[in-house]
C-alpha positions in Angstrom: -190.9 -0.4 156.3 -194.4 -0.5 158.0 -192.8 0.4 161.0 -190.0 2.6 159.9 -191.9 4.8 157.8 -195.2 4.5 159.8 -197.3 3.2 157.2 -199.8 1.8 159.5 -202.9 2.5 157.1 -201.2 0.3 154.2 -200.1 -2.9 156.7 -202.9 -5.3 155.2 -201.6 -4.4 151.8 -198.2 -4.9 152.1 -198.4 -7.9 154.6 -200.4 -9.0 151.2 -197.8 -8.0 149.0 -194.9 -9.3 150.9 -196.6 -12.6 151.5 -197.0 -12.7 155.3 -199.9 -12.7 157.4 -200.9 -9.9 159.6 -200.8 -12.0 162.6 -197.4 -13.2 161.9 -196.4 -9.7 160.8 -197.8 -8.4 164.4 -196.1 -11.3 166.4 -193.0 -10.6 164.6 -193.3 -7.0 165.8 -194.1 -8.1 169.3 -191.2 -10.2 169.9 -188.9 -7.6 168.3 -189.9 -4.9 170.9 -189.6 -7.8 173.6 -185.8 -8.7 172.2 -184.8 -4.6 172.1 -185.8 -4.4 175.8 -183.7 -7.5 176.8 -180.8 -6.3 174.8 -180.9 -3.1 176.8 -181.1 -4.7 179.9 -178.1 -6.9 178.7 -176.5 -3.8 178.3 -177.0 -2.0 181.4 -176.2 -5.8 183.4 -173.0 -5.6 181.0 -171.8 -1.7 182.3 -172.2 -3.1 185.8 -170.1 -6.1 185.3 -167.9 -4.4 183.3 -167.0 -1.8 185.9 -166.1 -4.6 188.4 -164.0 -6.5 185.7 -162.4 -2.8 185.1 -161.8 -2.5 188.7 -159.9 -5.9 188.9 -158.0 -5.4 186.1 -159.9 -8.5 184.1 -158.4 -10.8 186.6 -161.7 -11.9 187.6 -164.3 -14.6 186.2 -167.8 -15.2 186.4 -167.6 -16.6 190.4 -165.8 -13.7 191.6 -168.4 -11.3 189.6 -171.3 -13.2 191.1 -169.7 -12.6 194.8 -169.3 -9.0 194.1 -172.6 -8.5 192.7 -174.1 -10.4 196.3 -172.4 -7.5 197.8 -174.2 -5.0 195.8 -177.2 -6.1 194.6 -180.7 -6.9 196.8 -181.2 -9.9 194.1 -177.7 -11.3 192.9 -177.5 -11.9 189.3 -177.4 -15.8 188.6 -174.1 -16.9 187.6 -175.6 -18.7 184.4 -176.9 -14.9 183.2 -173.1 -13.6 184.1 -171.5 -16.1 181.7 -174.2 -15.7 179.5 -173.3 -12.0 179.3 -169.5 -12.3 179.6 -169.8 -14.5 176.1 -172.0 -12.0 174.7 -170.0 -8.9 175.1 -166.7 -11.1 174.9 -165.2 -10.2 178.4 -163.3 -13.1 180.2 -160.7 -13.6 183.2 -157.3 -13.4 182.2 -155.7 -16.7 182.5 -152.6 -16.7 183.8 -149.5 -18.9 182.6 -147.9 -21.3 184.2 -145.0 -20.5 186.0 -141.8 -22.6 185.4 -140.4 -24.1 188.4 -137.7 -22.8 190.1 -134.5 -24.8 190.0 -133.2 -25.3 193.5 -129.5 -26.3 194.8 -129.3 -29.9 195.0 -129.8 -31.6 198.7 -126.7 -32.5 200.2 -125.8 -35.9 201.7 -127.2 -34.9 205.0 -130.5 -33.5 203.4 -133.2 -36.0 204.1 -136.8 -36.0 202.4 -139.5 -36.8 204.8 -142.5 -39.1 204.3 -145.8 -37.7 202.5 -148.4 -37.8 205.6 -150.4 -35.4 203.9 -150.9 -37.6 201.0 -153.0 -34.8 199.0 -155.9 -34.6 201.7 -156.5 -31.2 201.1 -160.6 -31.4 202.8 -159.9 -30.0 206.0 -162.2 -28.6 208.3 -160.1 -28.0 211.6 -158.4 -24.8 211.7 -154.5 -25.1 212.5 -154.5 -28.9 211.7 -152.9 -28.9 208.5 -150.1 -26.0 206.8 -148.8 -26.0 203.4 -145.5 -24.1 202.8 -143.6 -23.2 199.5 -141.4 -20.3 198.2 -142.3 -18.3 194.9 -140.1 -15.9 192.9 -141.0 -12.5 192.1 -139.4 -10.1 189.6 -139.6 -6.2 189.7 -138.0 -3.3 188.2 -134.4 -3.5 187.0 -134.5 -7.2 186.9 -134.3 -7.6 190.8 -135.7 -10.8 192.2 -137.4 -11.2 195.3 -138.4 -14.8 197.4 -141.7 -14.7 199.1 -142.5 -18.0 201.7 -145.4 -18.6 202.7 -147.7 -20.9 205.3 -151.0 -21.3 204.6 -154.0 -23.1 206.6 -155.2 -25.8 204.5 -158.7 -25.6 206.2 -159.8 -22.1 205.9 -157.0 -21.0 203.2 -155.5 -18.2 205.1 -152.2 -17.3 205.0 -150.9 -17.1 208.2 -147.4 -16.5 208.1 -145.1 -15.1 205.1 -141.7 -13.4 205.0 -140.2 -11.7 202.0 -136.5 -11.2 201.1 -133.9 -11.0 198.0 -132.0 -13.9 199.3 -132.7 -17.8 199.2 -130.5 -18.2 202.3 -132.0 -20.7 204.9 -132.9 -17.5 207.0 -136.1 -17.0 204.6 -137.5 -20.3 206.3 -136.4 -19.7 209.6 -138.0 -16.2 209.6 -141.2 -17.8 208.2 -141.3 -20.3 211.0 -140.9 -17.9 213.7 -143.8 -15.9 212.7 -145.6 -19.0 212.2 -145.0 -19.6 215.8 -146.2 -15.8 216.9 -149.5 -16.4 214.2 -150.4 -19.9 216.4 -149.7 -18.0 219.7 -149.1 -21.7 221.2 -152.2 -22.9 220.2 -150.9 -26.0 218.5 -153.1 -28.7 217.3 -152.4 -31.6 218.7 -152.1 -33.3 215.1 -150.8 -30.3 213.4 -148.8 -30.7 210.4 -146.8 -28.5 207.8 -146.4 -30.1 204.4 -143.7 -28.9 201.8 -141.9 -29.8 198.6 -138.7 -31.8 198.8 -136.2 -28.3 198.2 -133.2 -27.5 199.8 -134.4 -25.5 202.4 -137.1 -28.1 203.7 -135.0 -31.1 203.7 -132.4 -29.4 205.8 -131.9 -31.0 208.9 -132.5 -28.0 211.0 -135.0 -26.6 209.6 -136.5 -30.1 210.1 -135.6 -29.5 213.7 -137.3 -26.7 213.9 -140.4 -27.4 212.6 -140.4 -30.1 215.3 -139.7 -28.0 217.6 -142.6 -25.8 217.1 -144.7 -29.3 217.7 -145.6 -29.7 213.8 -145.2 -33.1 211.7 -143.0 -32.5 209.1 -144.8 -34.0 205.8 -143.4 -33.5 202.0 -144.2 -34.2 198.5 -143.2 -36.7 196.4 -140.1 -35.6 194.6 -141.2 -33.6 191.2 -144.5 -34.0 192.4 -146.1 -30.6 192.1 -149.8 -31.7 192.5 -149.0 -32.7 196.1 -148.7 -28.9 197.0 -151.5 -27.8 194.8 -153.3 -25.3 197.1 -150.3 -23.3 197.6 -149.0 -23.3 193.8 -152.8 -22.2 193.0 -152.2 -19.0 195.9 -149.1 -18.2 194.5 -150.6 -18.3 191.1 -153.8 -15.9 192.2 -150.9 -13.5 193.6 -149.0 -13.2 190.6 -152.3 -12.6 188.8 -153.6 -9.6 190.9 -150.5 -8.1 192.1 -148.5 -5.7 189.6 -145.3 -6.9 191.5 -143.8 -6.1 188.3 -144.2 -2.4 188.9 -142.3 -2.2 192.0 -139.1 -0.2 191.9 -137.8 -2.0 195.4 -138.2 -4.1 198.1 -139.8 -1.8 200.2 -142.3 -1.2 197.2 -142.9 -5.0 196.8 -143.5 -5.2 200.5 -146.0 -2.9 200.7 -147.8 -4.5 197.8 -147.4 -7.5 199.7 -149.0 -6.7 202.9 -151.7 -5.3 201.3 -152.8 -8.0 198.9 -152.2 -10.6 202.3 -154.8 -8.5 204.0 -157.2 -8.1 201.2 -156.8 -12.0 200.4 -157.2 -13.0 203.9 -160.2 -10.6 205.2 -161.8 -9.2 202.0 -161.3 -12.0 199.2 -164.6 -14.1 198.6 -163.6 -17.7 197.5 -166.7 -19.7 196.1 -165.2 -22.9 197.4 -165.6 -21.1 201.0 -169.2 -21.0 201.0 -169.0 -17.2 199.2 -166.9 -16.3 202.3 -163.4 -15.1 202.9 -160.9 -17.2 204.8 -160.9 -15.2 207.7 -164.8 -15.3 207.6 -164.6 -19.3 206.8 -162.7 -19.8 210.0 -165.0 -17.6 212.1 -167.6 -20.2 210.4 -165.5 -23.2 211.1 -164.7 -22.7 214.6 -168.6 -21.9 215.3 -169.5 -25.2 213.8 
């Protein structure tokens, strides 16, 4: 009331009337002003965070916001503060839904699984030594389904080869292998390994023959254990979060979206666990080290 109606000359009287000490009133007044300043600063910081959050269509968490701000601010915002502001203003990363595992054709008697040589050893520091591969599906406008086959370098997390198709015939993995060969350019690590699940494509004898011809050791997850290929599943999850693939009208549209995302993912998208570097930058870092 004193501040609202500018009753400065009545401060002592009103404090006595309400049973509040003058010092207590002034302390409350000082704290109120400080809180108002903090609230205003929080709001300005929130607007900055929200602009980045909206550009990412809500598909970004506190780590992504921290790395984005590192490129904008001289003094980066503390990640704990980012978390506090996200809670205070109630905006959070959109959590992706778990994707149902696609049913594949049963392997014939001539198909054979190979041992799990990788055994979830995902902590690699040599680029080109361990690769993961898998196929996921992407449903676009009109209910058409496309399939994306990828190969990922475990050490750098780069997607080194990928193939998009409307068919699940063996040609999708053969073309992926061909692109992997081109990407490696005969620079094959002596212990290079290509790990997959036990899907129909990967247990096919011709596929295994081609993998070995590339100079790669084939490795496979245990049956029905998606954790054995978890980084690949994680990548597909992020891709489906960040690409509006359902808005593609045809395969050509989808291909443009995937091409743009792969370029963004490898060269622009920083990752917290890669020392806040992009996969391409982290590869250079590992090679230099």
